C-alpha positions in Angstrom: -55.6 -105.8 210.4 -55.0 -108.0 213.4 -54.4 -106.1 216.5 -51.9 -106.7 219.2 -53.0 -109.6 221.5 -55.3 -108.3 224.3 -56.1 -105.0 222.6 -59.7 -104.5 221.7 -60.4 -101.8 219.2 -63.5 -100.3 220.7 -65.0 -96.9 219.8 -64.7 -93.9 222.2 -67.2 -91.3 223.5 -65.4 -90.2 226.6 -63.7 -86.8 226.4 -60.6 -88.2 228.0 -60.2 -90.6 225.1 -60.2 -87.8 222.5 -57.1 -85.8 221.6 -57.4 -82.2 222.8 -58.2 -79.9 219.8 -57.5 -82.8 217.5 -53.8 -82.4 218.0 -51.9 -85.7 218.0 -48.2 -85.6 218.9 -46.1 -88.4 217.5 -42.6 -89.9 217.5 -41.5 -91.8 214.4 -39.2 -94.7 214.6 -35.8 -94.4 212.9 -36.4 -97.8 211.3 -38.4 -96.3 208.5 -36.7 -95.6 205.2 -37.4 -92.7 202.9 -40.2 -94.4 200.9 -41.9 -95.6 204.1 -41.8 -92.1 205.6 -43.4 -90.8 202.4 -46.3 -93.2 202.8 -46.8 -91.9 206.4 -46.4 -88.3 205.4 -49.1 -88.8 202.7 -51.5 -90.3 205.3 -50.9 -87.4 207.7 -51.5 -84.9 204.9 -54.9 -86.5 204.0 -56.0 -86.1 207.6 -54.8 -82.5 207.6 -56.5 -81.7 204.3 -59.9 -83.3 205.0 -60.3 -83.0 208.8 -59.2 -80.8 211.6 -56.9 -83.6 213.0 -53.3 -82.5 213.1 -50.4 -85.0 213.5 -47.5 -83.0 214.9 -44.0 -84.0 216.1 -43.8 -84.5 219.9 -42.5 -81.6 222.0 -41.0 -81.9 225.5 -44.4 -80.6 226.8 -46.4 -83.5 225.3 -47.0 -86.2 227.9 -49.5 -88.2 225.7 -48.2 -89.2 222.3 -48.1 -91.8 219.6 -44.9 -93.9 219.0 -45.1 -95.1 215.4 -42.7 -98.0 214.7 -42.2 -101.5 213.3 -43.3 -103.3 216.5 -45.4 -106.3 215.6 -47.7 -106.3 212.6 -50.4 -103.7 212.3 -52.2 -102.4 215.4 -53.2 -99.4 217.3 -55.0 -98.4 220.5 -58.3 -96.6 220.0 -58.2 -93.0 220.9 -55.9 -91.4 223.5 -54.6 -94.0 225.9 -52.3 -91.8 227.9 -48.5 -91.5 228.0 -46.6 -93.3 225.2 -49.0 -95.4 223.1 -47.8 -97.6 220.3 -49.0 -97.7 216.7 -47.3 -100.5 214.8 -46.9 -100.4 211.1 -44.5 -103.3 210.4 -43.0 -104.2 207.0 -46.2 -105.8 205.8 -48.3 -102.8 206.8 -46.7 -99.9 205.0 -49.4 -99.1 202.4 -51.3 -95.9 202.4 -54.7 -97.4 203.1 -53.4 -99.4 206.0 -51.7 -96.3 207.5 -55.0 -94.4 207.2 -56.9 -97.3 208.9 -54.5 -97.6 211.9 -54.3 -93.8 212.3 -58.1 -93.7 212.4 -58.0 -96.1 215.3 -55.7 -93.8 217.2 -58.0 -90.9 216.4 -60.8 -92.8 218.2 -62.7 -95.1 215.9 -63.4 -98.8 216.1 -64.0 -101.2 213.2 -67.3 -100.7 211.4 -68.3 -104.3 211.8 -68.0 -103.9 215.6 -71.0 -101.5 215.7 -73.7 -102.5 218.2 -76.3 -102.6 215.4 -74.0 -104.6 213.0 -76.3 -107.7 213.0 -78.8 -105.8 210.9 -76.3 -105.3 208.1 -73.8 -108.2 208.2 -73.7 -111.8 209.3 -70.7 -113.1 211.2 -69.7 -116.6 210.0 -68.1 -117.8 213.3 -67.5 -121.3 212.0 -65.1 -119.9 209.4 -63.1 -117.6 211.7 -59.7 -118.6 213.2 -60.4 -119.1 216.9 -57.5 -116.8 217.9 -59.2 -113.9 216.1 -62.6 -114.1 217.7 -61.9 -110.9 219.6 -61.7 -109.0 216.3 -65.4 -109.6 215.7 -66.9 -108.4 219.0 -69.5 -105.6 219.4 -69.2 -102.3 221.1 -72.2 -101.1 223.1 -73.5 -97.6 223.0 -72.1 -96.7 226.4 -68.6 -96.7 224.9 -69.3 -95.5 221.3 -71.4 -93.4 219.1 -72.6 -93.7 215.5 -72.5 -89.9 215.2 -75.8 -90.1 213.5 -74.4 -92.0 210.5 -75.7 -95.1 208.8 -73.8 -98.4 208.6 -71.0 -97.8 206.1 -70.1 -100.8 203.9 -67.5 -98.5 202.2 -65.7 -97.4 205.3 -61.9 -97.7 205.5 -62.5 -99.3 208.9 -64.5 -102.3 207.6 -62.9 -105.7 207.3 -63.2 -107.6 204.1 -65.3 -110.7 203.7 -62.4 -113.1 204.1 -60.8 -111.5 207.2 -59.2 -114.1 209.5 -60.7 -117.1 207.6 -59.4 -120.4 208.7 -60.7 -122.4 205.8 -60.8 -120.1 202.8 -64.6 -119.4 203.2 -66.1 -116.0 204.0 -66.2 -114.7 207.6 -68.4 -111.7 206.9 -71.4 -111.6 204.6 -73.4 -108.4 203.9 -77.1 -108.7 204.2 -77.3 -106.5 201.2 -75.8 -109.2 198.9 -74.0 -107.0 196.4 -72.2 -105.3 199.3 -70.2 -108.4 200.3 -67.7 -107.7 197.5 -67.5 -104.0 198.6 -66.7 -104.4 202.3 -63.0 -104.1 203.1 -62.1 -102.8 199.6 -61.7 -99.1 200.5 -58.4 -97.5 199.7 -59.1 -94.2 201.3 -61.7 -92.5 203.6 -65.3 -92.9 202.7 -67.5 -89.7 202.9 -69.1 -91.1 206.1 -65.6 -91.7 207.7 -64.9 -88.0 207.2 -68.2 -86.9 208.6 -67.8 -88.9 211.7 -64.2 -87.6 212.3 -65.4 -84.1 211.9 -68.3 -84.6 214.2 -66.2 -86.3 216.9 -63.8 -83.4 217.0 -66.3 -80.7 216.1 -64.2 -79.5 213.2 -65.2 -76.0 212.1 -66.4 -75.5 208.6 -63.5 -73.2 207.9 -61.1 -76.1 208.2 -62.9 -78.3 205.7 -59.9 -78.5 203.5 -60.3 -80.8 200.6 -63.3 -82.6 202.1 -65.8 -80.6 200.0 -63.9 -81.4 196.8 -63.7 -85.1 197.8 -67.4 -85.3 198.5 -68.3 -83.5 195.3 -66.2 -85.9 193.3 -68.0 -88.9 194.7 -71.6 -87.6 194.9 -72.0 -84.8 192.3 -72.0 -84.8 188.6 -69.1 -83.0 186.9 -69.7 -79.3 186.2 -70.8 -78.3 182.8 -68.0 -77.3 180.4 -68.5 -73.9 178.7 -68.7 -74.0 174.9 -65.7 -72.9 172.8 -66.1 -69.4 171.3 -66.8 -69.5 167.6 -63.9 -68.8 165.2 -64.3 -66.6 162.1 -64.7 -69.0 159.2 -62.5 -66.9 156.8 -59.5 -67.0 159.1 -59.3 -70.7 159.7 -57.3 -72.6 157.1 -58.9 -75.8 155.7 -58.2 -78.8 157.8 -57.8 -82.4 156.5 -59.8 -83.7 159.5 -62.3 -81.1 161.0 -62.1 -80.7 164.7 -64.9 -82.0 166.9 -67.6 -79.4 167.8 -67.4 -77.9 171.2 -70.5 -79.8 172.4 -68.8 -83.1 171.5 -65.6 -82.1 173.3 -67.7 -81.1 176.4 -69.5 -84.4 176.4 -66.2 -86.2 176.1 -64.8 -84.3 179.1 -67.9 -85.0 181.2 -68.0 -88.7 180.4 -64.3 -89.5 180.5 -63.4 -87.5 183.6 -61.0 -85.1 182.0 -60.3 -82.0 184.1 -57.5 -79.5 184.7 -55.9 -82.0 187.1 -53.1 -84.3 185.7 -54.1 -87.7 184.6 -52.4 -89.7 187.4 -53.2 -92.3 190.0 -53.5 -91.1 193.6 -52.4 -94.4 195.1 -49.7 -96.9 194.4 -52.1 -99.8 194.9 -54.1 -99.5 191.7 -52.4 -102.5 190.2 -54.1 -104.6 193.0 -57.5 -103.4 192.0 -57.5 -103.4 188.2 -60.3 -106.0 188.1 -62.6 -103.4 189.8 -62.2 -100.7 187.2 -65.3 -101.8 185.4 -67.3 -102.7 188.5 -70.5 -100.9 189.2 -69.8 -100.8 192.9 -66.3 -99.5 192.7 -66.6 -97.0 189.8 -66.7 -93.8 191.8 -63.8 -94.6 194.0 -61.7 -96.0 191.2 -62.3 -92.9 189.1 -61.1 -90.8 192.0 -57.9 -92.7 192.9 -57.0 -94.9 189.9 -58.1 -92.8 186.9 -54.9 -93.5 184.9 -54.6 -97.2 185.5 -58.4 -97.7 184.8 -58.3 -95.6 181.6 -60.9 -93.0 183.0 -58.7 -90.1 181.8 -56.4 -89.4 178.9 -53.0 -87.6 178.7 -53.0 -83.8 178.9 -52.4 -83.4 175.2 -56.0 -84.2 174.5 -57.1 -81.5 176.9 -54.8 -79.0 175.2 -56.4 -79.9 171.8 -59.8 -79.2 173.3 -59.0 -76.0 175.1 -57.0 -74.2 172.4 -58.6 -73.2 169.1 -56.7 -74.0 165.8 -53.9 -71.7 165.0 -54.6 -68.9 162.4 -51.8 -69.0 159.8 -50.8 -65.8 157.9 -51.1 -65.9 154.1 -48.0 -67.2 152.3 -45.5 -64.6 151.1 -45.6 -63.7 147.3 -43.1 -65.6 145.1 -39.9 -63.7 144.4 -39.8 -61.8 141.1 -38.2 -63.4 138.1 -34.9 -61.6 137.3 -33.5 -61.1 133.8 -30.4 -63.1 132.9 -27.1 -61.8 134.1 -24.9 -60.5 131.2 -21.9 -62.7 130.6 -18.6 -61.1 129.5 -16.6 -63.1 126.8 -13.0 -63.9 127.6 -11.7 -61.7 124.9 -13.2 -58.6 126.4 -11.7 -59.4 129.7 -8.2 -59.9 128.2 -8.0 -56.6 126.4 -9.9 -54.4 128.8 -12.6 -53.7 126.3 -15.7 -51.8 127.3 -18.3 -54.4 128.2 -21.1 -52.3 126.5 -19.3 -52.7 123.2 -19.3 -56.5 123.4 -22.2 -58.4 122.2 -23.6 -60.7 125.0 -24.5 -64.2 124.5 -27.0 -65.6 127.0 -25.9 -68.8 128.6 -22.2 -68.2 128.3 -19.9 -68.7 131.4 -18.4 -65.9 133.5 -14.6 -65.8 133.1 -14.1 -66.3 136.8 -16.3 -69.4 136.7 -14.4 -70.9 133.7 -11.6 -73.4 134.1 -8.3 -71.6 134.6 -6.9 -72.9 131.3 -9.8 -71.2 129.4 -9.8 -67.8 131.1 -7.0 -66.3 128.9 -7.7 -68.0 125.5 
């Protein structure tokens, strides 16, 4: 995103530019509505869950703090600037990925394409860049910044896309690894390298790793094996019109389709913007993580229920009721004269007096 005029987003190495203990006080503008506050709360929570950075409401004792408001576009100072420093997330900037990007500037990181060694990995097409945006494509020398031992990261949330600040519709950034040109600037969340660098800058202890281990395993490790279903006694399972799939097939389906105990939902509201990347080789891992539902990488939980629960064992049907002998029917004449029923011959199929029409009950 374009920064405020005159503000360079350089990296920081000086201790004075880092927030003590990773604690970042903030004041939030009253201009934000409930939905916009939820976007910011989610971005804060991601930092809390995956790093030791903590965004906390400002107290009277905090002299240095962020003021987050709708100031002018999307911009932030890099690292701790001292006193009140502004972070602008205006109406066009209130998406989760943009909030994470600007907050990472305030934590202390510059754009990935501003690395001192960037010319080994990307080519800047200066003739396609809007002249007013030249300052967005500078380089930061190693006296001001550090790579924290990490390689150039095409997938960083801090990387511009290939069309950033183009004045003529042509690319402004081209990756020297050709297939990476389509990847740069497409991140919708932290990359694993982003998280490593934050943790190293602030020396986060391993005990505060939060969800970072889970996040890394989702991107870099194969899914864990699914234990086989226990066998069921054959005699107790009623015949099925369509036999259930064996446990091995169900396990393979789970591993391949990304089913897990987690609900089948998207983790970002921006999936509709990236549907064309669902089948892309380069975006598959991150789309599986954040847009599983929209991309069809998972299925509703009813499928998982069918896999996890064995077929119900039905009890045998109850025996049919016994066939009763016909009920004796008393003729009307016996009813009229109070005769003993046993002395009257019974004709099967005749009608009980009380069930006869009233004009036949008494002859």
